[in-house]
C-alpha positions as CSV (number, residue, x, y, z in Angstrom):
1,X,107.1,116.4,88.6
2,X,105.2,114.3,86.9
3,X,104.7,110.3,87.3
4,X,107.3,108.9,85.6
5,X,109.8,111.3,87.2
6,X,108.9,110.2,90.9
7,X,109.2,106.9,89.5
8,X,112.7,107.6,87.8
9,X,113.9,108.8,90.9
10,X,112.2,106.1,93.4
11,X,114.5,103.5,91.1
12,X,117.0,105.8,90.8
13,X,116.9,105.4,95.1
14,X,116.7,101.4,95.1
15,X,120.5,100.7,93.6
16,X,121.8,101.7,97.0
17,X,118.3,99.0,98.9
18,X,118.7,96.2,100.3
19,X,117.6,93.7,97.6
20,X,116.1,91.4,99.8
21,X,113.9,94.3,100.7
22,X,112.7,95.9,97.3
23,X,112.0,94.5,93.5
24,X,113.8,97.2,91.9
25,X,116.7,96.8,94.1
26,X,117.1,93.3,93.4
27,X,116.0,93.4,89.6
28,X,119.0,96.5,89.3
29,X,121.9,94.4,91.0
30,X,121.2,90.8,88.7
31,X,122.6,93.6,85.8
32,X,121.1,95.3,82.7
33,X,121.3,92.3,81.2
34,X,118.9,90.9,83.3
35,X,116.6,94.8,83.5
36,X,116.8,94.8,79.7
37,X,115.5,90.2,80.1
38,X,112.6,92.3,82.1
39,X,111.5,94.4,79.9
40,X,110.8,92.8,77.2
41,X,109.0,89.9,78.9
42,X,106.5,92.5,80.1
43,X,106.6,94.2,76.5
44,X,105.9,91.6,75.0
45,X,102.6,90.5,77.7
46,X,101.7,94.3,76.7
47,X,101.9,93.5,72.8
48,X,99.4,90.3,73.4
49,X,97.2,92.3,75.6
50,X,96.6,94.3,72.4
51,X,96.1,91.8,70.5
52,X,93.3,90.0,72.4
53,X,91.4,93.9,72.7
54,X,91.5,94.2,76.5
55,X,91.7,97.9,77.8
56,X,91.8,96.6,81.5
57,X,95.1,94.5,81.2
58,X,96.8,96.2,78.5
59,X,96.5,98.8,80.8
60,X,98.5,96.9,83.6
61,X,100.2,95.5,81.2
62,X,101.3,99.1,79.9
63,X,102.7,100.2,83.3
64,X,104.6,96.8,83.7
65,X,106.3,98.2,80.8
66,X,107.4,102.1,81.6
67,X,108.4,100.2,84.7
68,X,111.0,98.1,83.3
69,X,112.6,100.3,81.0
70,X,112.6,102.7,83.8
71,X,114.8,99.8,85.9
72,X,117.0,99.1,82.7
73,X,117.0,102.7,81.7
74,X,118.4,102.9,85.8
75,X,120.6,99.9,85.1
76,X,122.7,101.6,82.3
77,X,122.3,104.8,83.7
78,X,120.6,106.3,80.8
79,X,118.3,109.1,82.6
80,X,114.6,109.5,82.3
81,X,115.8,113.1,81.3
82,X,117.9,112.0,78.5
83,X,115.5,110.6,77.0
84,X,112.8,113.5,77.5
85,X,115.3,115.6,76.0
86,X,115.3,113.2,72.9
87,X,111.6,113.2,72.0
88,X,111.5,117.4,72.5
89,X,115.0,116.8,69.7
90,X,113.2,114.3,67.9
91,X,109.3,116.5,68.0
92,X,107.5,118.4,65.2
93,X,109.2,116.4,62.9
94,X,107.6,113.9,60.5
95,X,108.3,110.1,61.9
96,X,109.5,109.2,58.3
97,X,112.0,112.3,58.3
98,X,113.3,111.3,61.5
99,X,113.6,107.7,60.7
100,X,115.4,108.8,57.1
101,X,118.4,110.8,58.8
102,X,119.4,108.3,61.5
103,X,122.0,107.0,60.5
104,X,122.4,103.6,62.7
């Protein structure tokens, strides 16, 4: 099991946890929209650190982005395995070709 798999499993288990005892449960209890908003905030913070060039801060913010992405996915019942399958499907395909083949 990878670190991301373990984190996704922990997040999934927090769906039924008490929001007063778990930050993840608190986020999930606020609904998918709040989870998406928090993911966006963390993504912006990562972008800022990337522009600044601070590797340590970017590493920390990137970890926050991955965590909040997994929370957002869990809020919409999208398993990490589905995202990984999509990445596997795209493997070996030029990004330019893949993007032009999208219908949406």
